[in-house]
C-alpha angles and dihedrals in degrees: 000000000000118000121190127187102220096178138355090277104023132078133186120204120196112222120230113218093213094069130062113262094236091056091049093049089052092049093044092049089053092051094048092044088060087062094049118101124223109288094026126114129206119232128191099219100179146288138266138188120241122178091340094309126110117233124195114217117216129184131196113224127190120220127205120192091345094306126114114245 
């Protein structure tokens, strides 16, 4: 699994075709969560295809008083 930090708050995770997608989402979420600070949440925003490979797009989002910021 290849994880790239594309911005301070955005991550791209390259999907391996040899593993089930659900397992990869779980692993990718764990990797990205390690980068999240206290009070931040991790959101799977979508996916895109680059050079024939699927990339999952994650975003870190800070919450204040239960509201997304």
